[in-house]
N, C-alpha and C positions, 0 to 999 in steps of 0.2 A: 514589470518583471522582464528580465532579459531572457534571451533564448537559452542561454546556458542554465539559468535558474529553472526555467520551465522543463528542460530536459532532465535535470537532476531531480526535480520534484516528481516527474513521471517515473523515473527509474526507482526512486525510493518507494513510491506507491505501488509500482508493478511488483517489486520483490516482496513487499509486505503482503500484498494480496496473494502472491504465489505461496509464500510460506504458511499463510493462514489456510489456503485451500488444499495444500498437498495431502493432509491426512483425511480429508472429506471423501467419503465413498470409496475408501481404499479396501481392497480385498487382499488379504495376505495369503501366502502359500500355506501357512498353517490352517487358515480358515477353509481353504479349498481341499486340503489333505494331500497335496502333491508338492512335497518339499524337494527342490532340486539339490542334489548332492553338492556340498561346498557352500551352500547359502543358509541363512537363518530362516526359521519358520516365519519370522515377522517381515520378510522381504515381500514386496508386492508380487501378486500372481500375474496380473496384467496391468501394466501402467501405460495408459494411452496419453503420452505427453503432448502430442499435437493438439488433441481436443482440449486438454487442460490449459495449454498455452493460449489457445483462442479464447477460452472462457476468462482466463486471468487478464488477457489484454482488453477484452470488452469491459470488464468490471473496472480495470485501472483507468481506461479512457474516461468513463463516466465520472469516477471519483476525481480524476485529475481536472476534468472540466469544471466540476463544482468548486474544488479548492482553488484552482487558478482564477476562476471568475471572482471569488471572494477576495483573493489577494489583489487582483487588478482593480476591482471596484473600490476597495479600501473600506469595506463595511466593518471589518474587524482588524484592529491594529494591535501593536504590542502594548500600547497604553491601555487598551480595553482589557487586556489580560493581566494587568498589574493590580492585583487585588489588595496588596499591602501598601500601595502608593510609594514604592521605593524609587520610582523614577521622578517623583515630584509632579507638580502640575505643569502643564505645557504653558509657556508664555503666551500672552494674548497675541493673536495674529499668526501664530506658528501652527502649521498644519502637520498632521502625521503623514509620513511617507511610507 
């Protein structure tokens, strides 16, 4: 895996984890009962993004390490995910990359 591929993989995982965790533990202005004029009641009452970014980064690093190690180790390849044998059988002596 090249450095660029590793960085792209980390960015994809980081943003995926961010979008999954954004609604978790969210308290809206409507829930609190103090809606700021000009905003919707569904807007966050107190959004602590620094804390959320740290949590997302820690989760993303762990997931990236697991996925990157599987890719580098070669334990799972594209041919392993070819359930309908559309790629055909690998010729003898050819290894998956």
